[in-house]
N, C-alpha and C positions, 0 to 999 in steps of 0.2 A: 361499621355502619350497620344500623338495624334496617332490614328491608321493610317496605311499607306493609301495613296490615292488609291481608287478603283473606276474606272470610271463605273463599273457595279452596283454600289450602288447609292441610291438617296442621294442627298446633299441638304442643304439649307443654307441661310445666317445665321450665328450665331446670336442669339438674343442680344448678347452683342456688336454687330457691328452696327454702324450707317454709312450710305452712304450719302455723301454730293455731289450732282451733281456739276460738273465743265464743262467748255467748252470741255476739253479733255476727259472726261468720268466721274470719280468720285474719291473722297477721301473716303477711308474706315478707320474708327477709331474703334479700339477694346477697349471698356471701361474696360475690365478686365485686359488685359496685356499691355494696353496703346500703342499698336502698330499702326502705320499708314501705309497704303498701298495705292498706286496709281493704279486705274483701268484706264489704258491709252487708252481706246477706248469706246465710247458710246455702241457699240454692246456688249462688255464684261459686262458692267453694266446691260444691258437688260438680258443677259444670266444668270448672278448671280441672278437677281431678279426673274427669272422664274424657277430656278433649282427645287424648291420644288414641282412644278407642274408635274414633270416627274418621271418616275420609276427608272431612272438611269441618270448619267451624259452623257453616251453614247446616250441615247434617246434624251437628251436636245441638244446635239451637232449636231443631225441630222438636226436641224433647222439652223445651221450655214453653210454658203457657204464653200464648200470643201477646198478652198485655205486658209481658216482662221481656220479650225478645229484643226490642230496640235498646232498652237499658242494658241488657246483658251484652249485646253486641258492642255498645260503646264502652262498657267496662272492660271487655276482652281487648279491644283496640288500645285502651289505655294501658293495660297490663303488658301488651306486646311492645308498646312504645317504651315502657320501663324495663324491658327485657326480662319480665317475669315469666311470660310464656314465649315460646319460640317456635318457628316453623319446624315441622319434622323433615 
């Protein structure tokens, strides 16, 4: 069972996930559950890649421009629900 998404916790890219850069952002493929996700913005790819350097998702989102924070938070919650990112 996947724990509920908590932006106050630290997250990281699941080690079972590979990111393939694309002009629109990246494709994320989970080798365990064989799911494919589209990261539709290069900024989201950068955010996912640097998540593990922060003490929480909220802290990582502080580096995202204010107008993009809500969308980024929703995208991260969706990636967590798909097991693409996991709590540290």
